[in-house]
C-alpha positions as CSV (number, residue, x, y, z in Angstrom):
1,X,0.0,0.0,0.0
2,X,1.3,3.5,-0.9
3,X,2.4,5.8,1.9
4,X,0.8,8.7,0.0
5,X,-2.8,7.6,-0.6
6,X,-5.1,10.4,-1.6
7,X,-8.8,10.7,-2.4
8,X,-9.7,12.7,-5.5
9,X,-11.7,15.1,-3.3
10,X,-8.4,16.1,-1.6
11,X,-6.9,17.4,-4.8
12,X,-5.9,21.0,-4.7
13,X,-6.2,21.2,-8.5
14,X,-5.7,19.5,-11.8
15,X,-2.9,19.6,-14.4
16,X,-3.5,22.0,-17.3
17,X,-0.2,21.8,-19.2
18,X,3.0,19.8,-19.1
19,X,6.4,20.8,-20.4
20,X,9.3,18.4,-19.7
21,X,9.8,18.9,-15.9
22,X,7.4,21.8,-15.5
23,X,3.7,21.4,-14.8
24,X,1.0,24.0,-14.6
25,X,-1.9,23.2,-12.2
26,X,-5.2,25.1,-12.1
27,X,-6.6,25.6,-8.6
28,X,-10.2,26.6,-8.3
29,X,-10.5,26.4,-4.5
30,X,-9.5,29.8,-3.2
31,X,-8.9,28.5,0.4
32,X,-6.6,25.8,-1.0
33,X,-4.7,28.4,-3.0
34,X,-4.2,30.6,0.1
35,X,-2.7,27.6,2.0
36,X,0.0,27.0,-0.7
37,X,3.5,28.4,-0.4
38,X,6.4,28.6,-2.9
39,X,9.0,25.9,-2.4
40,X,6.6,23.5,-0.7
41,X,6.3,19.9,-1.9
42,X,3.4,18.4,-3.9
43,X,2.5,15.0,-5.2
44,X,0.9,14.4,-8.7
45,X,-0.8,11.3,-10.1
46,X,1.4,9.4,-12.6
47,X,0.3,7.4,-15.6
48,X,2.2,4.4,-14.1
49,X,0.5,2.4,-11.3
50,X,2.3,2.6,-8.0
51,X,4.1,5.8,-8.9
52,X,3.7,9.3,-7.5
53,X,5.5,12.3,-9.0
54,X,7.0,14.7,-6.5
55,X,7.4,18.4,-7.3
56,X,8.3,21.7,-5.8
57,X,6.0,24.7,-6.1
58,X,7.9,27.4,-8.1
59,X,5.3,30.1,-8.7
60,X,1.7,30.9,-7.7
61,X,-0.3,33.3,-9.8
62,X,-3.9,34.7,-10.2
63,X,-4.8,35.8,-13.6
64,X,-7.9,37.6,-14.9
65,X,-9.8,35.2,-17.2
66,X,-9.6,37.4,-20.3
67,X,-5.8,37.6,-19.9
68,X,-5.2,33.8,-19.3
69,X,-3.8,31.8,-22.1
70,X,-6.0,29.3,-23.8
71,X,-3.4,26.6,-23.1
72,X,-3.7,27.2,-19.4
73,X,-7.5,27.3,-19.3
74,X,-9.6,24.8,-21.1
75,X,-13.0,26.2,-20.3
76,X,-14.4,29.3,-18.8
77,X,-17.6,29.9,-16.9
78,X,-19.2,32.7,-15.0
79,X,-18.5,31.0,-11.7
80,X,-14.7,31.4,-12.2
81,X,-14.0,34.9,-13.4
82,X,-10.3,34.4,-12.4
83,X,-8.0,31.5,-12.9
84,X,-5.5,30.4,-10.3
85,X,-2.3,28.8,-11.6
86,X,0.5,27.0,-9.8
87,X,3.8,26.3,-11.6
88,X,5.4,23.2,-10.3
89,X,8.9,21.8,-11.0
90,X,9.1,18.0,-10.9
91,X,12.1,16.6,-9.0
92,X,11.6,12.9,-8.7
93,X,9.4,9.8,-8.3
94,X,8.1,8.0,-5.3
95,X,7.6,4.3,-6.0
96,X,5.3,2.2,-3.8
97,X,7.7,-0.7,-4.2
98,X,11.0,-1.3,-5.9
99,X,11.9,-5.0,-5.7
100,X,11.7,-6.0,-2.0
101,X,11.9,-2.4,-0.8
102,X,8.7,-0.3,-0.1
103,X,8.4,3.4,-0.6
104,X,11.5,4.3,-2.6
105,X,12.3,7.8,-3.8
106,X,14.3,8.3,-7.0
107,X,15.6,11.5,-8.5
108,X,14.4,10.5,-12.0
109,X,11.2,11.1,-14.0
110,X,10.2,7.9,-15.7
111,X,6.9,9.5,-16.8
112,X,5.1,12.9,-16.6
113,X,1.6,13.6,-15.4
114,X,-1.3,13.4,-17.8
115,X,-3.6,16.4,-18.5
116,X,-6.3,16.6,-15.8
117,X,-4.2,14.5,-13.4
118,X,-4.8,15.4,-9.7
119,X,-2.3,17.4,-7.7
120,X,-2.1,17.0,-3.9
121,X,-0.3,19.1,-1.3
122,X,2.2,17.3,0.8
123,X,1.6,18.5,4.3
124,X,1.0,17.4,7.9
125,X,1.4,13.6,8.5
126,X,2.0,12.9,4.8
127,X,4.9,15.3,4.6
128,X,6.4,13.8,7.8
129,X,6.2,10.3,6.3
130,X,7.7,11.3,3.0
131,X,10.6,13.2,4.7
132,X,11.1,10.0,6.7
133,X,11.6,8.1,3.5
134,X,14.2,10.7,2.4
135,X,16.0,10.5,5.7
136,X,16.3,6.8,5.6
137,X,18.1,6.8,2.3
138,X,21.9,6.8,2.8
139,X,25.0,5.7,1.1
140,X,26.0,3.2,3.8
141,X,25.8,2.3,7.4
142,X,27.7,5.4,8.6
143,X,25.3,8.3,7.8
144,X,26.4,11.8,7.1
145,X,23.9,14.3,8.5
146,X,23.8,18.0,7.7
147,X,20.9,18.9,10.0
148,X,17.1,19.0,9.4
149,X,15.0,19.9,6.4
150,X,13.4,23.3,6.6
151,X,10.2,21.8,5.3
152,X,10.0,19.4,8.2
153,X,12.3,20.0,11.3
154,X,11.6,16.5,12.5
155,X,13.2,14.9,9.4
156,X,17.0,14.7,9.4
157,X,18.8,15.6,6.2
158,X,21.4,13.0,5.2
159,X,23.8,13.2,2.2
160,X,25.6,10.4,0.5
161,X,29.2,10.6,1.8
162,X,30.6,8.7,-1.1
163,X,29.2,11.0,-3.8
164,X,29.8,14.2,-1.7
165,X,33.6,13.6,-1.8
166,X,34.0,11.6,-5.0
167,X,32.4,14.4,-7.1
168,X,33.7,17.4,-5.2
169,X,31.6,19.9,-3.2
170,X,31.3,23.7,-3.1
171,X,30.3,25.4,0.2
172,X,29.6,29.1,-0.3
173,X,28.0,31.9,1.8
174,X,28.5,35.5,2.7
175,X,30.4,36.4,5.9
176,X,28.2,35.5,8.9
177,X,25.9,33.1,7.0
178,X,27.2,30.0,8.7
179,X,29.7,28.7,6.2
180,X,32.4,27.8,8.8
181,X,29.7,26.3,11.0
182,X,28.7,24.0,8.1
183,X,32.3,23.0,7.4
184,X,32.8,22.2,11.1
185,X,29.7,20.0,11.0
186,X,31.2,18.0,8.1
187,X,34.6,17.7,9.7
188,X,33.3,16.4,13.0
189,X,31.5,13.6,11.3
190,X,34.4,12.8,9.0
191,X,36.7,12.6,12.1
192,X,34.5,10.0,13.7
193,X,35.3,7.4,11.0
194,X,37.9,4.9,11.9
195,X,40.0,5.4,8.8
196,X,39.2,9.0,8.0
197,X,41.6,10.9,5.8
198,X,41.1,14.6,5.3
199,X,43.3,17.7,5.2
200,X,41.9,21.2,6.0
201,X,43.7,24.3,4.6
202,X,42.9,26.7,7.5
203,X,43.8,30.2,6.5
204,X,43.0,32.0,9.8
205,X,43.3,29.4,12.5
206,X,39.5,29.3,13.0
207,X,39.4,25.5,13.0
208,X,41.8,25.3,15.9
209,X,38.8,24.6,18.1
210,X,38.1,21.2,16.4
211,X,38.8,18.8,19.2
212,X,38.9,15.0,19.7
213,X,40.8,11.9,18.9
214,X,39.9,12.3,15.2
215,X,41.9,15.6,14.7
216,X,45.6,16.4,14.3
217,X,46.5,20.1,14.4
218,X,49.5,21.4,12.5
219,X,50.7,24.9,11.7
220,X,53.1,26.1,9.1
221,X,56.3,27.2,10.8
222,X,56.4,31.0,11.5
223,X,59.3,33.3,12.3
224,X,59.3,32.3,15.9
225,X,60.0,28.7,15.0
226,X,63.2,29.3,13.0
227,X,65.5,28.9,16.0
228,X,63.3,26.7,18.1
229,X,64.2,23.5,16.3
230,X,60.6,22.4,16.2
231,X,59.3,19.8,13.7
232,X,56.5,17.4,12.8
233,X,56.4,15.8,16.3
234,X,55.7,19.3,17.7
235,X,52.9,20.0,15.3
236,X,55.1,22.4,13.3
237,X,55.1,21.8,9.6
238,X,58.0,23.0,7.5
239,X,57.6,23.0,3.7
240,X,61.2,23.0,2.4
241,X,62.0,24.7,-0.9
242,X,63.1,21.4,-2.4
243,X,59.5,20.2,-2.4
244,X,58.6,22.8,-4.9
245,X,58.3,22.0,-8.6
246,X,60.7,23.6,-11.1
247,X,57.9,26.0,-12.3
248,X,57.1,27.0,-8.7
249,X,60.8,27.7,-8.0
250,X,61.1,29.8,-11.1
251,X,57.9,31.8,-10.3
252,X,59.2,32.5,-6.8
253,X,62.9,33.3,-7.4
254,X,63.1,34.6,-11.0
255,X,61.8,38.0,-11.9
256,X,59.9,37.6,-15.2
257,X,60.3,41.3,-16.0
258,X,64.1,40.9,-16.1
259,X,65.5,40.7,-19.6
260,X,67.8,38.0,-18.4
261,X,65.0,35.9,-17.0
262,X,65.3,33.0,-19.5
263,X,69.0,32.7,-18.9
264,X,68.4,32.8,-15.1
265,X,65.8,30.1,-15.3
266,X,68.0,27.8,-17.4
267,X,71.1,28.2,-15.3
268,X,69.1,27.7,-12.1
269,X,67.6,24.4,-13.5
270,X,71.1,23.1,-14.2
271,X,72.4,24.1,-10.8
272,X,69.4,22.4,-9.1
273,X,69.8,19.1,-11.0
274,X,73.6,19.1,-10.1
275,X,72.8,19.7,-6.5
276,X,70.2,17.0,-6.4
277,X,72.6,14.6,-8.1
278,X,75.2,15.4,-5.5
279,X,72.8,14.7,-2.6
280,X,71.7,11.3,-4.1
281,X,75.3,10.3,-4.9
282,X,76.5,11.1,-1.4
283,X,73.6,9.2,0.1
284,X,74.1,6.1,-2.1
285,X,70.6,6.4,-3.6
286,X,71.7,5.0,-7.0
287,X,68.2,3.6,-7.8
288,X,66.7,7.1,-7.6
289,X,69.7,8.6,-9.4
290,X,69.0,6.7,-12.5
291,X,65.5,8.1,-13.2
292,X,65.0,11.3,-11.2
293,X,64.0,14.6,-12.8
294,X,64.2,18.3,-11.7
295,X,60.7,17.9,-10.3
296,X,61.5,14.8,-8.2
297,X,61.1,15.6,-4.4
298,X,64.8,15.2,-3.6
299,X,66.6,17.5,-1.1
300,X,69.4,19.7,-2.3
301,X,71.5,22.3,-0.7
302,X,70.6,25.9,-1.6
303,X,74.1,27.0,-0.6
304,X,75.6,24.9,-3.4
305,X,73.1,26.4,-5.9
306,X,74.1,29.9,-4.8
307,X,77.8,29.0,-5.1
308,X,77.4,27.8,-8.6
309,X,75.3,30.8,-9.6
310,X,77.9,33.1,-8.1
311,X,80.7,31.3,-9.9
312,X,79.0,31.7,-13.3
313,X,78.1,35.4,-12.5
314,X,81.8,36.2,-12.0
315,X,83.3,33.7,-14.4
316,X,86.2,34.8,-16.7
317,X,87.1,32.5,-19.6
318,X,90.2,32.5,-21.9
319,X,90.0,34.9,-24.8
320,X,92.2,35.4,-27.9
321,X,94.7,37.6,-26.1
322,X,93.4,37.8,-22.5
323,X,90.6,36.6,-20.3
324,X,87.0,37.7,-21.2
325,X,83.7,37.6,-19.4
326,X,81.8,34.3,-19.4
327,X,78.4,33.8,-21.1
328,X,76.6,34.6,-17.8
329,X,78.9,37.2,-16.3
330,X,76.9,39.8,-14.5
331,X,73.6,38.4,-15.8
332,X,72.7,36.5,-12.6
333,X,73.1,39.2,-10.1
334,X,69.4,39.9,-9.6
335,X,68.7,36.2,-9.3
336,X,71.3,35.8,-6.6
337,X,70.0,38.8,-4.7
338,X,66.5,37.4,-4.8
339,X,67.6,34.0,-3.6
340,X,69.6,35.5,-0.8
341,X,66.8,37.8,0.2
342,X,64.3,35.0,0.3
343,X,66.6,32.7,2.2
344,X,67.2,35.3,5.0
345,X,63.5,36.5,5.2
346,X,62.3,35.2,8.5
347,X,58.7,35.1,7.3
348,X,59.8,32.3,4.9
349,X,61.5,30.3,7.6
350,X,59.2,27.3,6.8
351,X,60.8,27.2,3.3
352,X,64.4,27.4,4.6
353,X,64.4,25.4,7.9
354,X,67.5,25.0,10.1
355,X,69.9,22.2,9.3
356,X,68.6,18.8,10.3
357,X,64.9,19.8,10.5
358,X,63.6,19.0,7.0
359,X,66.6,18.3,4.8
360,X,67.0,14.6,5.2
361,X,65.9,11.9,2.7
362,X,63.5,10.4,5.3
363,X,61.7,13.6,6.1
364,X,59.3,13.3,3.2
365,X,58.2,9.8,4.3
366,X,57.4,11.2,7.8
367,X,55.5,14.2,6.4
368,X,53.5,12.1,4.0
369,X,52.7,9.5,6.7
370,X,51.4,12.3,9.0
371,X,49.3,14.0,6.3
372,X,48.0,11.0,4.5
373,X,48.5,8.0,6.8
374,X,45.2,8.5,8.7
375,X,44.5,7.5,12.2
376,X,46.0,4.0,12.0
377,X,49.4,5.3,10.8
378,X,49.6,7.8,13.6
379,X,48.7,5.5,16.5
380,X,45.2,6.9,16.9
381,X,46.2,10.6,16.6
382,X,43.5,11.4,14.1
383,X,42.4,11.2,10.5
384,X,41.6,14.9,9.9
385,X,44.7,17.1,9.7
386,X,44.0,20.8,10.2
387,X,46.9,22.9,8.8
388,X,47.1,26.5,10.0
389,X,48.5,28.7,7.2
390,X,47.8,32.0,9.1
391,X,51.5,32.9,9.3
392,X,52.3,32.4,5.6
393,X,52.8,35.7,3.8
394,X,49.8,36.5,1.5
395,X,51.9,37.1,-1.6
396,X,53.2,33.5,-1.7
397,X,50.1,31.8,0.0
398,X,48.9,30.3,-3.3
399,X,52.3,28.8,-4.0
400,X,52.6,27.2,-0.6
401,X,49.0,25.8,-0.4
402,X,49.4,24.6,-4.0
403,X,52.7,22.8,-2.9
404,X,50.8,20.8,-0.3
405,X,48.0,20.0,-2.7
406,X,50.5,18.9,-5.3
407,X,52.3,16.6,-2.9
408,X,49.0,15.0,-1.9
409,X,48.0,14.5,-5.5
410,X,51.3,13.0,-6.6
411,X,51.4,10.6,-3.6
412,X,47.9,9.4,-4.6
413,X,48.9,9.2,-8.3
414,X,52.0,7.1,-7.6
415,X,50.2,4.8,-5.1
416,X,49.4,1.2,-6.5
417,X,46.0,1.0,-8.0
418,X,44.5,-1.2,-5.3
419,X,46.2,0.5,-2.4
420,X,45.0,4.1,-2.7
421,X,43.3,5.4,0.5
422,X,41.0,8.3,-0.5
423,X,41.7,11.8,0.9
424,X,39.6,14.9,0.9
425,X,41.0,18.4,0.7
426,X,38.9,21.1,2.5
427,X,40.0,24.4,0.8
428,X,38.9,27.1,3.2
429,X,38.9,30.7,1.8
430,X,39.6,29.2,-1.6
431,X,39.4,32.6,-3.4
432,X,42.7,33.5,-1.8
433,X,44.8,30.8,-3.5
434,X,42.6,29.4,-6.4
435,X,41.6,32.8,-7.9
436,X,39.8,33.3,-11.2
437,X,42.3,35.9,-12.3
438,X,45.9,35.0,-11.7
439,X,48.0,38.1,-11.0
440,X,51.3,36.3,-10.3
441,X,53.3,33.3,-11.1
442,X,52.5,31.9,-7.7
443,X,48.8,32.1,-8.4
444,X,49.2,30.5,-11.8
445,X,51.1,27.6,-10.3
446,X,48.4,27.0,-7.7
447,X,45.6,27.2,-10.2
448,X,47.2,24.6,-12.4
449,X,47.5,22.2,-9.5
450,X,43.9,22.6,-8.3
451,X,42.5,22.5,-11.8
452,X,44.2,19.1,-12.3
453,X,42.9,17.8,-9.0
454,X,39.3,19.0,-9.8
455,X,39.4,17.2,-13.2
456,X,41.4,14.1,-12.4
457,X,41.3,13.7,-8.6
458,X,38.4,11.3,-8.6
459,X,40.5,8.7,-10.4
460,X,43.2,8.8,-7.8
461,X,41.0,9.2,-4.7
462,X,41.4,12.9,-4.1
463,X,38.2,14.9,-3.3
464,X,37.8,18.6,-3.1
465,X,35.6,20.6,-0.8
466,X,35.9,24.2,-2.0
467,X,34.8,26.8,0.6
468,X,34.5,30.5,-0.1
469,X,32.5,33.6,0.7
470,X,33.2,34.9,-2.9
471,X,32.5,32.1,-5.4
472,X,32.7,34.7,-8.2
473,X,36.4,35.1,-7.4
474,X,37.2,31.3,-7.4
475,X,38.6,29.7,-10.5
476,X,35.7,28.8,-12.9
477,X,37.2,25.4,-13.9
478,X,37.5,24.2,-10.3
479,X,34.0,25.5,-9.5
480,X,32.4,23.8,-12.5
481,X,33.8,20.4,-11.5
482,X,32.0,20.6,-8.1
483,X,28.8,18.4,-8.5
484,X,27.5,19.2,-5.1
485,X,26.5,22.6,-3.8
486,X,25.9,23.8,-0.3
487,X,24.9,27.4,-0.7
488,X,24.3,29.7,2.4
489,X,23.0,33.2,2.2
490,X,24.7,35.2,-0.7
491,X,24.0,38.9,-1.1
492,X,26.4,39.8,-3.9
493,X,24.9,39.6,-7.4
494,X,28.0,38.2,-9.1
495,X,28.2,35.4,-6.5
496,X,24.5,34.6,-6.9
497,X,25.1,34.4,-10.7
498,X,27.9,31.8,-10.2
499,X,25.6,29.6,-8.0
500,X,22.7,29.9,-10.4
501,X,24.8,28.6,-13.2
502,X,25.5,25.5,-11.2
503,X,21.8,24.7,-10.6
504,X,20.0,22.4,-13.0
505,X,17.6,24.2,-15.4
506,X,14.6,22.6,-13.6
507,X,15.8,24.1,-10.3
508,X,16.9,27.5,-11.5
509,X,14.2,29.2,-9.4
510,X,16.0,28.0,-6.2
511,X,18.6,30.7,-6.9
512,X,16.0,33.3,-5.8
513,X,16.3,32.0,-2.3
514,X,20.0,32.9,-1.9
515,X,19.7,36.4,-0.5
516,X,16.9,35.5,1.9
517,X,18.3,32.3,3.6
518,X,18.5,32.5,7.3
519,X,21.8,32.3,9.2
520,X,22.8,28.6,9.4
521,X,20.4,27.6,6.6
522,X,21.6,26.2,3.3
523,X,20.3,25.4,-0.2
524,X,21.7,21.9,-0.9
525,X,21.7,20.5,-4.4
526,X,23.8,17.8,-6.1
527,X,24.6,14.1,-6.6
528,X,24.9,13.5,-2.9
529,X,21.4,14.4,-1.8
530,X,18.1,12.9,-2.9
531,X,15.9,15.9,-2.3
532,X,17.3,19.3,-3.4
533,X,16.0,21.7,-0.8
534,X,16.7,24.0,2.1
535,X,18.4,22.5,5.1
536,X,19.0,24.0,8.5
537,X,22.5,23.0,9.4
538,X,22.9,21.4,12.9
539,X,25.2,23.0,15.4
540,X,28.7,21.4,15.5
541,X,30.0,20.2,18.9
542,X,33.0,22.5,18.6
543,X,32.2,25.8,17.0
544,X,34.9,27.3,14.8
545,X,36.7,30.4,16.0
546,X,35.0,32.6,13.5
547,X,32.1,33.9,15.6
548,X,31.0,37.4,14.8
549,X,32.1,39.9,17.5
550,X,29.1,41.7,19.0
551,X,30.1,45.3,18.4
552,X,27.3,47.0,20.3
553,X,27.5,44.7,23.4
554,X,31.2,45.0,23.6
555,X,31.1,48.8,23.4
556,X,28.5,48.9,26.1
557,X,30.6,46.7,28.5
558,X,32.7,48.9,30.8
559,X,35.1,45.9,31.5
560,X,35.9,45.3,27.8
561,X,39.5,46.1,26.9
562,X,41.9,45.2,24.0
563,X,45.3,43.7,24.6
564,X,47.0,46.3,22.4
565,X,50.5,46.0,23.9
566,X,50.6,42.3,23.0
567,X,49.2,43.0,19.5
568,X,52.0,45.5,18.8
569,X,54.7,43.1,20.2
570,X,53.3,40.2,18.1
571,X,53.4,42.5,15.1
572,X,57.1,43.3,15.7
573,X,58.1,39.7,16.3
574,X,55.9,38.3,13.5
575,X,54.7,35.6,15.9
576,X,51.8,35.5,18.3
577,X,52.7,36.6,21.9
578,X,50.5,34.8,24.5
């Protein structure tokens, strides 16, 4: 027996026209019309027995009879001087039975309603039963819950965890809309899984509050860590220069506006290959020596590279009568100065760690095990790794975040086919390092890395969760590959346009909800959720450190005071003073 049995007398109206996934229903009962609301659910009779079509009310209109289209009104009489029309978007089919299962909802339309088919409002007990069917459908035993449906607060909103991360996700919302809250909700549930594997790119340290056995907190080394001899075991992550690809090294150290830039890049590549060769030879790594390239993650001494560049920059070679300047004499001065300047910049201490911290052959194995090994590899420390990038200078932030993403992707790519353990990258404030318009070589390098992950990551078990308050400023290619959308309130027109482009044509009207969503409420659409609708996100156990400061209340508090002296001292030291 169907869970949605209706009597014809309960119909709110009958179908007047059908166009693919859009249906026009005429409602003659004025009281029934007044009870209808946009975005509420309805059920329509199907031409197939045991099927009910489920739709969302998109528009409600009252039109004077003489203005109504003939296609919308089959007959006119004096008793109905006006026609009430309801536009409905079909979103799926409810089957009484599918094999051994009863009451199954599918996001497909195997048929469309016939003309004069009855349309019924889903409300009260029927709505509760239907939402219960939606809530029971999950991708496995471990359910991923976002919160409760706005339509029915008693029905939990679950998403398919496999499809959410396999097919990438986009989480967007204006400042204060609940975007970080939603991310924290996802992270807490991921961390509960025994073999969880996720990395969070935390730009402002707001996820430092995520607590529990499932979390590992790391921070990119800051100026205060240069002389402290801290490493991975202390939660301090160095990202040595030798991990960078050749293109990344060139974008950071070679000034493209210099007329000698091509020569500088060529000479630097030779010097790096020679330095890596020397390291491998000294360590007896002959098996690696046979096939490595300039992009292979092999440590090398920057001092030896600088020494070679200095030699070429001052080289004198035999001439016809006397010595003459070498081919690169005086042409490498600016490159040497840039290298020296970067190496001595304390803000970049994570790139140039002290001797013995991150310059050994085994360091990469330790770092990869920490970032990708999961809970089992770290003796129960946690499967969600939160990396704090707050002390990384903004001008090279894209380069450094891209370096970590590239390392993850290549480890997955070079893992044996049957031994890949999937990993998800949570890209918080993605517009800062995956911009639509690259203004530097560092940004171009990061964009190339994330575009490749977005397009090819699924094959290697790398999923993306792109999080941003400005989706219009995030790279279009990366955004277009996200097949799941969690959209909080958006007030900017350009941002709304980006989100509307991601919505299916049949759900285009959902975009009108973006500026009026409540704080903590999201429009969720995509492969991971059966019912595209509004969801009120549940409160995470540990709220992120991104709460909005209450201006008026703090100003009214006579005890409120700012620690300005510590702020100034932290600014001077370029590290946080407790």
